Structure formats: C-alpha cells, structure tokens
N, C-alpha and C positions, 0 to 999 in steps of 0.2 A: 865891315863887310860880312855878309852871311855866307857860311861855307855851304857847298852843295850837299854835304853829308848831314846838315843840320836836321832835316826831317828824321833821320835815323837817331840822332842824339835825343831829339824830342820824344820819339817813340820809346826809346829805352828809359827815359826819365819818367814816363808814365808808370813804369813797373819797378825800377830800382833807381837809386841816386848814385851817379858817378861823380867823383871828385874831379877837379881840373886836371890833375896829373893822370888819372885813369882815362879821361877823355883823350888826352894827348897820346897815351899808349895805344888806345883803341884806334885812333885815326892814323897812327903810324903802321898799323897791321892790316888795315883794310884798303881796298882800292875801289874806285868807281869805274864803270865801263858803260859805253853806249853801244846799243845794238840797233840795227835797222829793222824795220818791219819785215817779218819773214825769217829773220835769223834765229838760230837755235842757241839757247843758253846751255841746253843739255839734250843729248840724243839717246834714244833707247839703245841699250847695250853698252853704252859708255859708262865708266865709273864717274859718279857725281863728285867733282873736286871742289865745288863751291856751294855755299848757301847764299842766296841773293835776296836783298831787300830792295823793293821797287821804289825808286825816287820819282820816276815819271814814266808813264806808259802803261801797257797792258800785255800780259802774257797768258798763254793757256798751257796747262799741263794735261797731257793726253797719252794714251798708248794706242798702238796699232795692233789689231789682232791678226791671226794667221791669214785672214781673208783680205787684209789691207783696210779694214774698217776702223775708222778713228773713233775713240771713246774719250770724251773730254772729262777729266777728273775735277779740274778747278780752273778758275781764272784768278789772276793776281793783278791788282792795280796799285796805285800809290799807297804807301804805308803798309803793304802786305809783303809777305815772304813767299819765295818760290824756290823749290828744290825737290829732290827726291830724298827725303830724310833717311829712308832705309839704306839707299845706296851711299849717301854721304857718310853716315855713321859706321857702316860696315865695310866701306870701300869695295863694294861688289858691283857688278854691272846693273845699270838702272833699268827698271821696267817702264820708265816714262820718258817722254820728250817734253821739253819746256821751250816753247816757241813764242816769239814776240808778235803780237797782233798789231802793234803800233811801234813807231820808233820809241825805244825804251832805254832808260838810264837806271842802272842798279848799283848798289853797293855790294861788293863781293867779299865774303868771308872765306878765304881759302882753307881747305881741310888741313894743309900742312902747318898752318899757324894757329888753328883753332884751339887745340889743347894748350899750347903755350900762352895764348891769350887768356884762357880761363885760369891758368896758373898765376899770371901776372895781375889779373883783375878778378879775384874770386867771386865778387858779387855778380859777375856775368853768368856764372853757373846757375844762380837762382833765376836770372832773367831768361836764359834759354830753357830752363826747366818749365817756367811759367808759359812761355809761348808754345812749347811742345805739348803741355797739358791742354792748352786751349785748342790747339790744332787737333789733338786726339778727340776731345769732347765734340768739336764741330763735325769731325768725320763720323763719329758714332751716331750723332743726331741725324746726319744726312742718310746713313744706312737705314735708320728707323723710318725717316720720311719716305725713302724710296720703297720700303716694304709696306708701309701703312697708308700712304696718301695716294689719291688718284693723280693722274698726270696733270689734270687741271689744277688741283690744289698745290702740287709741287711747283707748277709754273707761277701761280699766284704768290706762293711763298717766296720764290726766287725774285719776282718782280718787286715785292715789298722790301725784301732784305737788301737787294742789290740793284736799285733803280739806275744807278749810273753805269753799271756794267751792261745792262740791257741796251742802253743807248750807244755803246761803244763796240759791241760784239755782234757779228752776223747771226741771223736767226738760226741757221743750220747748226752753228756751234752751241747755241743755247739749247736747241733740241737734243743734241748729242749729250750735253751735260745732264739734261733731264731724263735721258734714256728713252726718248721718243723720236719719231721721224719728224722732219721739218714740215711735212704735209699735215701731220696730226697737230703740231704746234700751231700752224696756220688756222686749222679748224677751231682749236680752242680759242685763239685770239678773235676769230670771227664771231664765235658764240658770245664772247664777253662784250664785244662791241654792240651786238644785237640786244643784249640785256640792259644796256645803259639807257 
C-alpha cells in the first residue's frame, strides 16, 4: 500500500537519500492535514508554526496592504512547499497569509519538532538547505523579471513556466501575482489571441 506521504519521500529522495530507519523517524514526526477551499494554513500577523509540503491542491501566499489590497506572492501546487520562511525560522509574526484555493492536503513540519528532526536525521539539514537555496534563487530571479520585463513578457514567462497553475487559478489572482490589474491582463491575452 502506498503511503499518502510517499510524494514527500520521493521529493526528498531526489535531493538526499534517507535510510529506512530515517524514513520511519521522519514519518513519526510529521503529520498530514486536509484543508477546505478557502481555509487558511497561515494568517498574516500569526507566528508561522509549520512548514507545509503540498500533497494535493493549490494554495496562494499573499499579503494585504493597509488599503486592504491583496498582493499575491506565490502559488503552491503538488510537490511544492508553502510557508512564511522568515516567520517560521524566527518565530515572529508573519507578513503573509497562506490560503487554500482548492481542497488541499499537506504534510506539516511543526516548528517545535523541526530542530529535533534535524538532530535525529542530519542529512535533512542538507535537504532543507538545498530547498531554501532554490527558493532564494527563484525569488531573486522573480525580482529581476519584475524590474526588467514588460507585463506582457512576465505573463508569457508565467504561462510557460506554470501552465497547470494558470488553468487552476482565477485570472485576477494571476494579475495580482504579475503586479498588474485584471483588466490589463485581459488586454494582454486579447492581443496574444489576435496575434495567433
């Protein structure tokens, strides 16, 4: 029988190799949880107490500004992580919300057992370092794209890199992620259709 946590084990094994004993320890320290569409994994102002690996579903990470305007930072789908890393590591209030856009199932790594887990399975320290390095590199590249590319080129890049997300996420959220209005995104899409 395949464990529901198997996608996580498979993901880890693409970066580091765990022994059977290490897998057992890991599985004893984590838990899975299901959220309904619309539920929050994390709310702005709360301390992030878990890091989450998405088994099934889709989430958005966003913050609300002082005017109540929503700014989407990222989407997470199957085999992706979602959390507020700064809040999780420093145990300070979060700048972000993580909300489920679909019914979502995640594996949760609780903060209170995280360090103990790294002590018990030292190779996980390398694993988490690698995924944080990748996340930082992706974040820096996104900043450069936002500064150097037109809205149209940012949308084309998004569509090429994340075709499955575009089909699962409302257009106004994609516009927020791209830093443009939904009307401007509609205009870009219309122009692209006319050019075909």
